[in-house]
N, C-alpha and C positions, 0 to 999 in steps of 0.2 A: 109147625106144620111141615110135612114132607111132600115134595112134588116129584113125580116121575115125569119124564119127557120122552116123546117118541122120536126115534131115529131110524133111518134106512141103512141097512148093511151095504157097504161099498167094497169091503175087503175082509180077509181073515189073516190073522198072525198067530205065531206060536202054536203050531199044531191045532189050529182051529179053536183054541180056548179063548182067544181074544178076537173081537170083531171091531172093525173100523166102521163107525156109523156117521152119517151126515145129518146134521141138524141145522136148518136155516143157513146153509152154505158153509158151515164149520164142521170139520171132522174131529171126532173124538174116539178114543179107544175104550171099550167096555169088556169086562170079563163075561164069559158065557157059562161059567161054572155053576151058576144057580138055576140054569134052564134045564128042564127035562126034555123039551121038544128039540128036534133037529131043526136047524135054520139054514137058509140058503141066501146067496147074494140077492139083494133087492127086498128081502123080508124086512118088516118093520118090528121094532122092539120097543117096549117101555123100559126106560133105564133110570136108575137112581144110584147115586154115590159110586159111580164107576162100574156098576153091575147091570146087566140085562136081567130084568125080573119077569118078563112076560112077552111072548110073541103076540102081535095084534095084526088085524087085517088092514089093508091100505085105507079103507073108508074110515075106520076108527082113528087111524093115525092122522088123516087129513082133518077130521073133526077136532081132534086135540090140538093140532097145529093152529087151526083157525081160532080156537078159543084162546090160546096163548097170545096170538097176534092181537086179538081184541083186548086182552088185558094189558098188553104193552102199549097199545094206542091210548087206552083210557089213562094209564099212568102218565104218559107224555102230555096229554091234554088236560090233566087235572080232574078228569071225570071218574075218579076212582072212589068216591065217597059211598059208603054203604047205606047211610041213613039219608 
């Protein structure tokens, strides 16, 4: 299973082909070469394997982040059983 994660753009590098994104207090670099849309500082992106794959709005990003946090809490407390 592959999971994409949301991140907010905080900076650009290398002629705007690389974005620095913030995810839960950690910064990572992602390639923008797969995106058709123009992006700006503060935009949210879904990212996978070092590539931005889709621009999303802030509400969708916040919902995804909340879900990830819920999954992390469940894993830490042992409440991650499916059945």
